[in-house]
N, C-alpha and C positions, 0 to 999 in steps of 0.2 A: 841879388847877385848881378854883377856887371858882366856883360858879354860884348866883346868887340867883334865886329863882323866885317868882312871885306870880300870883294870879288873883282875880277876883270870882266870883260864883255861876255866871256863864256859862262859865267854864273850869275850875271847881273839880275836877270828876271827871277831866278830862284832865291837870290839874296833878298830881294824886295819882299817876296812872299814870306820868307823865313823871319825877317825883321818884324813884320806884322804879327805873326804867330807868337814869337817870343814876347813881344810887348803885351799882347793879349794875355799871356801867362804870368805877367807881372815882373819880367826881367827888365833890368835897365840895359838898353842896347845902344851902343855907339857905333855908327856906321863909319868905317875907315876908308870907304871908297869902293869903287868909283861912284860918284854921286849922280852920274848920268850914263846912259849906254853909249859907249864909244868903241866901235869895232877895231880901233887901232891901239887900244890900251894894252898893258901887259901886267900880268899878276905880280911880279916882284915889286912894282911900284906901290902896291897896296898890302902885300903880305908882310914885307919887312917892317913897315911902321906898325902894323898890327902886332906882330910878334914882339917887337920892342915894348909896346904898351903892356902886353900881357906879362912879359918878364919883369916889368917894373911895378906892376900892380898885383901883388901876391894873391889876392882873393878873386881875381878875375879869370875869365876864360875867353877863348877866341874861336871863331868859326871862319874858315877860309873856303871859298868855293871857286872852282874852275870847271873846265870841261870834264876832266878825269879826276881831278883832285890830287894827282900824283906830284906834279911840279910844285903846287902850293905847299904840300906837306914837306917836301924836300927843302924848299926855300925857308920855311918857318923854322925847321930844325937846325938851321945854321946859326940861329940866335941863341946865345947862352941862356940856359934856364928854360928853354922851350922843349916840350915833348909833344909834337904834333903827330896825330894818327889819322890815316886815311881809313874811314869806316864806311862799309857798304850796307850795314844793317844795325839794328838796335843791339844785338848781342856783341858785335865787334866794338861798338862804342862803350858799352858797359864794361867789357874786359879791358879796354884801353884805359879807362878811368881807374878801375879797381886794381889792375895788375901792373900798369905802366905809368900811373899817375899823369896821364895825358892832360895837357891844359889847353890844347888847340885841337879842334875837330876839323878835319879836312874832308870836304864833300865834292863829289863829281856831279855836275848838273846834267850830264848826258846819261 
């Protein structure tokens, strides 16, 4: 399964940890940015390209990370075919997949 992942500076450290975790579990992971910590970057620069990739690749999923995860979910949901869900725990994530067919998980690093 292919997973696209992206974050701005607010979630950069968490994204790097999550990438390693996913790869260790056997997932194919494509990092959509940022590739380095930049305190001046902004999440739409990474979230929109990720959401477009997920919408074009029917079997893939995405993970977007920011400080709260709210802005990332809102931005991703502007892309046709995307159902991004901000999830705070495993139960929310499970329900987002089962009941809402979510294809992007939004997480808050804070």
